[in-house]
C-alpha positions as CSV (number, residue, x, y, z in Angstrom):
1,M,-52.8,57.8,-84.2
2,L,-50.3,59.3,-81.8
3,G,-51.5,57.0,-79.2
4,S,-50.7,54.0,-81.2
5,V,-47.3,55.0,-82.3
6,V,-46.3,56.1,-78.5
7,R,-47.5,52.5,-77.6
8,Y,-45.4,51.0,-80.2
9,A,-42.4,52.4,-79.6
10,R,-42.6,51.4,-75.7
11,G,-43.0,47.9,-76.8
12,A,-40.2,48.0,-78.8
13,A,-38.0,49.6,-76.2
14,A,-39.1,47.1,-73.4
15,R,-38.1,44.1,-76.1
16,L,-34.7,45.8,-76.6
17,V,-34.0,46.0,-72.9
18,D,-34.9,42.3,-72.5
19,C,-32.9,40.8,-75.2
20,P,-29.3,39.7,-73.5
21,R,-27.9,41.1,-77.1
22,C,-28.8,44.6,-76.1
23,P,-25.9,46.8,-75.0
24,L,-27.7,48.1,-72.1
25,H,-26.9,44.9,-71.0
26,S,-23.2,44.9,-71.3
27,Q,-23.2,48.0,-69.8
28,A,-24.9,46.9,-66.9
29,P,-22.8,47.4,-63.4
30,K,-20.4,44.3,-62.9
31,S,-20.4,42.9,-59.4
32,T,-17.2,44.2,-57.4
33,V,-16.9,40.8,-55.7
34,S,-13.9,39.1,-56.4
35,R,-13.9,35.4,-56.8
36,E,-10.5,33.2,-56.1
37,V,-9.6,31.8,-59.1
38,P,-8.1,28.4,-58.8
39,R,-4.2,27.9,-59.4
40,P,-3.1,25.5,-61.5
41,V,-0.9,22.9,-60.5
42,L,1.8,23.4,-63.2
43,T,2.3,26.9,-64.3
44,R,2.9,27.9,-68.2
45,L,6.6,28.2,-67.5
46,D,6.4,24.6,-65.8
47,R,4.9,23.3,-68.8
48,Y,7.3,24.7,-71.2
49,L,10.1,23.2,-69.2
50,L,8.3,19.8,-69.0
51,R,7.5,19.5,-72.3
52,E,11.5,20.6,-73.6
53,V,13.3,17.9,-71.2
54,A,10.6,15.2,-72.2
55,Q,10.9,15.7,-75.7
56,T,14.6,15.9,-75.4
57,F,14.6,12.6,-73.2
58,V,12.4,10.5,-75.5
59,A,14.7,11.6,-78.5
60,V,18.0,10.8,-76.9
61,T,16.4,7.3,-75.5
62,G,15.0,6.5,-79.0
63,V,18.4,6.9,-80.5
64,L,20.1,4.7,-77.7
65,L,17.7,2.0,-78.1
66,V,18.2,1.8,-81.9
67,I,21.9,1.3,-81.7
68,L,21.2,-1.2,-79.1
69,L,18.8,-2.7,-80.9
70,S,20.8,-2.7,-84.1
71,N,23.8,-4.5,-81.8
72,Q,21.3,-6.9,-80.3
73,L,19.9,-7.8,-83.9
74,A,23.0,-8.7,-85.0
75,R,24.1,-11.1,-82.0
76,V,20.6,-12.7,-81.9
77,L,20.8,-13.5,-85.8
78,G,24.1,-15.0,-85.3
79,Q,23.0,-17.4,-82.6
80,A,19.6,-18.0,-84.3
81,A,21.8,-18.6,-87.6
82,Q,23.9,-20.9,-85.6
83,S,21.2,-22.7,-83.8
84,G,18.5,-22.6,-86.2
85,F,15.8,-20.7,-84.6
86,P,12.7,-19.8,-86.2
87,G,11.8,-16.0,-87.3
88,D,9.2,-15.7,-84.3
89,V,11.7,-16.9,-81.8
90,V,14.2,-14.0,-82.9
91,L,11.7,-11.5,-82.6
92,R,11.0,-12.4,-79.2
93,L,14.3,-12.8,-78.1
94,I,14.9,-9.2,-79.3
95,G,12.0,-7.9,-77.3
96,L,12.6,-9.5,-74.0
97,T,16.3,-8.5,-74.6
98,T,15.2,-5.1,-74.9
99,L,13.2,-4.8,-71.9
100,Q,16.3,-5.9,-69.9
101,Q,18.7,-3.2,-71.6
102,L,15.8,-0.5,-70.8
103,T,17.2,-0.4,-67.1
104,V,20.4,0.9,-68.6
105,L,19.3,3.0,-71.2
106,V,16.5,5.2,-69.6
107,P,19.1,6.9,-66.5
108,I,21.2,7.8,-68.9
109,G,18.6,8.9,-71.2
110,I,16.9,11.3,-68.8
111,F,20.3,12.8,-67.6
112,L,21.8,13.6,-70.8
113,G,18.2,14.8,-71.9
114,I,17.8,17.3,-69.4
115,V,21.7,18.5,-69.8
116,L,20.6,18.8,-73.7
117,A,17.4,20.6,-73.2
118,L,18.8,23.1,-70.5
119,G,21.9,23.7,-72.4
120,R,19.4,25.1,-75.3
121,L,17.9,27.2,-72.9
122,Y,21.1,28.7,-71.4
123,H,22.9,28.8,-74.9
124,E,19.8,31.0,-76.3
125,S,19.5,33.0,-73.2
126,E,16.3,31.9,-72.3
127,M,17.3,30.6,-68.8
128,T,19.0,34.5,-68.4
129,A,15.5,35.6,-68.9
130,M,13.8,33.6,-66.5
131,T,16.5,34.3,-63.7
132,A,15.7,37.9,-64.4
133,C,12.3,37.2,-63.8
134,G,13.0,35.7,-60.3
135,V,12.8,31.9,-61.2
136,G,15.3,30.4,-59.1
137,P,16.5,26.4,-58.7
138,V,13.3,25.4,-57.5
139,R,11.2,26.5,-59.8
140,I,13.4,24.3,-62.3
141,Y,13.5,21.4,-60.4
142,R,9.9,21.1,-60.2
143,P,8.6,20.2,-63.3
144,I,11.6,18.1,-63.9
145,L,11.1,15.9,-60.6
146,L,7.6,15.6,-61.7
147,L,8.6,13.9,-64.9
148,M,11.7,12.3,-63.0
149,L,8.8,10.6,-60.5
150,V,7.1,9.0,-63.6
151,V,10.6,7.6,-65.3
152,T,11.7,6.6,-61.3
153,A,8.2,4.8,-60.8
154,F,8.4,3.1,-64.2
155,L,12.2,2.0,-63.8
156,A,11.4,0.2,-60.2
157,V,8.8,-1.6,-61.7
158,L,11.2,-3.1,-64.7
159,S,14.2,-3.5,-62.2
160,F,12.0,-5.5,-59.4
161,R,9.4,-7.2,-61.8
162,V,9.7,-7.0,-65.3
163,V,13.1,-7.5,-66.1
164,P,13.8,-11.0,-64.0
165,A,10.5,-12.2,-65.7
166,A,11.9,-11.2,-69.0
167,G,15.3,-12.8,-68.3
168,A,13.6,-16.2,-67.3
169,R,11.5,-16.1,-70.3
170,A,14.0,-15.3,-72.7
171,Q,16.1,-18.3,-71.4
172,T,13.3,-20.6,-71.7
173,I,12.6,-19.8,-75.0
174,R,16.2,-19.8,-76.0
175,V,16.3,-23.5,-74.3
176,E,13.0,-24.8,-76.3
177,A,14.3,-23.1,-79.5
178,L,17.4,-25.3,-78.8
179,R,15.7,-28.7,-78.3
180,A,13.5,-28.2,-81.2
181,A,16.2,-27.5,-83.5
182,Q,18.1,-30.3,-81.9
183,F,15.4,-32.9,-81.0
184,G,13.1,-31.8,-83.8
185,A,12.3,-33.7,-87.2
186,L,14.7,-33.3,-90.2
187,E,14.0,-30.9,-92.8
188,A,14.6,-31.6,-96.4
189,G,17.7,-30.7,-98.0
190,R,19.3,-29.6,-94.8
191,F,22.1,-31.0,-92.8
192,R,21.1,-31.8,-89.5
193,T,24.3,-32.4,-86.9
194,F,24.1,-34.6,-83.6
195,A,26.2,-35.2,-80.9
196,S,28.8,-32.6,-81.0
197,G,29.3,-32.9,-84.7
198,D,30.1,-36.7,-84.3
199,A,26.6,-37.6,-86.4
200,V,25.1,-35.8,-89.6
201,F,21.8,-36.7,-91.0
202,Y,20.6,-35.6,-94.2
203,A,17.3,-36.0,-95.9
204,E,16.5,-35.2,-99.8
205,K,12.8,-35.3,-99.0
206,V,10.3,-35.2,-96.2
207,H,6.9,-36.3,-96.4
208,R,3.8,-35.0,-94.1
209,S,3.8,-38.6,-93.2
210,G,7.6,-38.4,-91.4
211,Q,8.9,-40.6,-94.4
212,L,12.3,-39.6,-95.3
213,E,13.8,-40.1,-98.8
214,G,17.0,-40.0,-100.0
215,V,18.8,-40.6,-96.6
216,F,22.6,-39.9,-95.6
217,V,24.0,-40.8,-92.4
218,Q,27.4,-40.3,-91.2
219,R,28.7,-41.2,-87.5
220,R,32.3,-40.9,-86.1
221,S,33.6,-43.0,-83.8
222,K,37.3,-42.2,-82.8
223,D,39.1,-43.0,-85.8
224,R,36.5,-45.0,-87.5
225,V,33.9,-43.5,-89.8
226,E,30.4,-45.1,-90.6
227,I,28.7,-44.0,-93.6
228,A,25.1,-45.1,-94.5
229,V,22.9,-44.1,-97.6
230,A,19.4,-45.8,-98.0
231,K,16.5,-45.1,-100.1
232,R,13.8,-44.1,-97.4
233,A,14.2,-44.0,-93.5
234,E,11.8,-43.2,-90.7
235,Q,12.6,-40.9,-87.6
236,R,11.2,-42.2,-84.6
237,G,10.9,-40.1,-81.1
238,A,11.3,-36.9,-83.0
239,G,11.5,-33.9,-80.3
240,Q,12.6,-36.1,-77.7
241,A,16.3,-36.9,-76.5
242,E,16.1,-40.6,-77.4
243,Q,15.7,-40.9,-81.0
244,L,16.1,-43.7,-83.7
245,F,16.5,-43.6,-87.3
246,V,15.4,-46.6,-89.1
247,L,16.8,-47.1,-93.0
248,Y,15.3,-49.3,-95.3
249,D,16.8,-50.7,-98.6
250,G,20.6,-49.0,-98.2
251,R,24.2,-49.7,-98.1
252,R,26.4,-49.3,-95.2
253,Y,30.4,-48.1,-95.5
254,E,32.8,-49.1,-92.2
255,G,36.2,-47.6,-92.0
256,V,39.2,-45.8,-91.7
257,P,39.9,-42.8,-93.8
258,G,43.1,-43.4,-95.8
259,A,42.8,-47.0,-94.8
260,P,42.2,-49.4,-97.9
261,E,40.4,-52.3,-96.1
262,W,36.6,-50.9,-95.9
263,R,33.5,-52.9,-95.0
264,I,30.4,-52.7,-97.2
265,V,26.9,-54.1,-95.8
266,E,23.8,-54.1,-97.7
267,F,20.5,-54.0,-95.5
268,R,16.8,-53.8,-96.2
269,E,16.3,-52.4,-92.5
270,H,19.2,-50.8,-90.3
271,G,18.5,-48.9,-86.9
272,I,20.6,-46.3,-85.8
273,P,20.0,-44.9,-82.2
274,V,20.8,-41.2,-81.2
275,R,20.7,-39.9,-77.8
276,L,21.0,-36.3,-77.3
277,P,22.0,-34.2,-74.1
278,E,19.0,-32.5,-72.5
279,F,19.0,-28.6,-72.5
280,T,18.0,-27.3,-69.2
281,A,17.3,-23.5,-67.9
282,K,19.9,-22.5,-65.5
283,K,17.7,-21.9,-62.5
284,D,20.4,-20.5,-60.3
285,R,21.2,-17.2,-62.2
286,R,20.9,-14.3,-59.8
287,E,19.4,-11.8,-62.3
288,L,16.6,-14.3,-62.7
289,K,15.4,-14.8,-59.2
290,S,12.6,-12.8,-58.1
291,T,13.1,-10.0,-55.8
292,Q,11.0,-11.6,-53.2
293,A,13.5,-14.4,-53.3
294,L,16.3,-12.2,-52.8
295,L,14.8,-10.5,-50.0
296,G,14.6,-13.3,-47.9
297,S,18.4,-14.6,-48.9
298,A,21.8,-14.1,-46.9
299,D,24.0,-14.9,-49.7
300,D,26.4,-12.2,-50.8
301,R,25.6,-12.9,-54.6
302,D,21.8,-12.3,-54.0
303,R,22.5,-9.4,-51.9
304,A,24.5,-7.6,-54.8
305,E,21.6,-8.5,-57.3
306,L,19.3,-6.8,-54.9
307,A,21.4,-3.6,-54.3
308,W,21.6,-3.2,-58.4
309,R,17.7,-3.6,-58.8
310,I,17.4,-0.8,-55.9
311,A,20.3,1.1,-57.4
312,V,18.5,1.5,-61.2
313,P,16.0,3.8,-60.1
314,V,17.7,5.5,-57.4
315,M,20.7,6.3,-60.1
316,A,18.1,7.9,-62.2
317,L,16.7,10.3,-59.8
318,V,20.1,11.0,-58.6
319,L,21.1,11.7,-61.9
320,T,18.5,14.1,-62.6
321,V,19.6,16.0,-59.2
322,L,23.1,16.5,-61.1
323,A,22.0,17.1,-64.6
324,V,20.6,20.7,-63.7
325,P,23.6,22.4,-62.2
326,L,25.7,20.5,-64.6
327,A,23.9,21.8,-67.7
328,K,24.5,25.8,-66.9
329,L,26.5,27.2,-69.6
330,R,28.7,30.1,-69.0
331,P,28.7,33.0,-71.5
332,R,29.6,32.6,-75.0
333,Q,30.2,28.5,-74.6
334,G,28.4,26.4,-77.0
335,R,25.4,24.2,-76.9
336,F,26.7,20.9,-76.3
337,A,29.5,22.2,-74.1
338,R,28.3,20.3,-71.2
339,I,27.9,16.6,-73.0
340,A,31.5,15.5,-72.4
341,P,31.7,16.5,-68.7
342,A,28.2,14.6,-68.5
343,V,29.1,11.4,-70.2
344,L,32.3,11.1,-68.0
345,A,30.2,12.0,-64.6
346,Y,27.9,9.0,-66.0
347,F,30.6,7.0,-66.6
348,L,32.5,7.3,-63.3
349,Y,29.1,7.0,-61.7
350,S,28.1,3.6,-63.0
351,N,31.4,2.3,-63.0
352,L,31.9,2.9,-59.0
353,V,28.0,1.3,-58.6
354,A,29.4,-1.9,-60.9
355,V,32.7,-2.1,-58.5
356,V,31.0,-1.8,-55.6
357,R,28.7,-4.3,-56.8
358,V,31.0,-6.6,-57.1
359,W,32.6,-5.9,-53.7
360,I,29.2,-7.1,-52.1
361,E,29.1,-10.3,-54.3
362,K,32.5,-11.4,-52.8
363,G,31.7,-10.3,-49.4
364,S,34.7,-7.8,-49.5
365,P,34.7,-5.1,-46.6
366,G,34.3,-2.5,-49.2
367,G,30.8,-3.4,-49.9
368,A,29.6,-3.6,-46.2
369,L,27.8,-0.3,-46.5
370,G,26.3,-1.2,-49.8
371,L,25.7,1.1,-52.6
372,W,24.1,3.9,-50.8
373,W,27.1,5.8,-50.2
374,V,28.0,5.7,-53.7
375,H,24.7,7.7,-54.5
376,L,26.0,10.4,-52.1
377,L,28.8,11.3,-54.0
378,P,27.1,12.7,-56.9
379,L,24.5,14.4,-54.5
380,S,27.3,16.0,-52.7
381,L,28.7,17.5,-56.1
382,A,25.3,18.8,-56.9
383,A,24.8,20.5,-53.8
384,Y,28.6,22.1,-54.2
């Protein structure tokens, strides 16, 4: 009996030692050999700074984009109402125009985003605590420049490829919409003007077959006015520059407004030819040329356009370097105390770039060095 109890106790002890959950395993001696832990690319502090700057950058750029879209929407809707653009054309024009404006919004957005984000950290003494822990300017620049590399690459793609293509596409859509509005078929209950307003056409009803009912036509030639009304008509050549309106069973009035003598003619068939001017896109606009075409050109205006496209990503990089020292607050300064100097710095920088661009375009001596010396001015200020 005693022997069986001893054997059972030994077996239970052996199973307890083999069990991975046994406390004996946790008390086993650990290895004293140290293993090197891989260091992360971004530390917790880097990720914190990157998140703060990125969120503020997105917020500022979003607000600026909304303001721009409201202005663009009012302008494009005014053009659409005047020219009779359909709704899908309006949306495409707004989208393409927004892409073109991003090259202006993104640099100022990243600049103000850094100033606001670091200004909050200075205002809440977080930057003071980081400095006390040995965090210098290089540690602050590292996550910000990482974000800036992404933004600069994005702006380079926009400036060199997307914006010229978007501008050319927007012009093509606008010309096609104008051509369709002028050359297209008449719409029921809507007046259509041709020849700069000298000819006005109106149809009360428009059938799917193209037949018009209740037609009114007015044409003006110097002082004389010709008015024709007909029960039905046909519009031949819709969508082309040369069209012919054939009126059936109607009456025509000819005379000078205010004069007592008018000529009245009844007709069974009457043809009115209409010739419209062709709408063509302006291919010689510099901002619509490809970057490859600009590189091989010696024209001053092409050189100015190429210099501007290069300046867009460079401006974003320069503004990033300038924003970090500009965001530093003195004790007891408000959180937004550096916004006014930042806006003033951007205003002076961007306007100087625009002035030198005009000098390059006109071949003036001030533009002989290009735009590179302009970028060195804010960098010198940041180093100072």
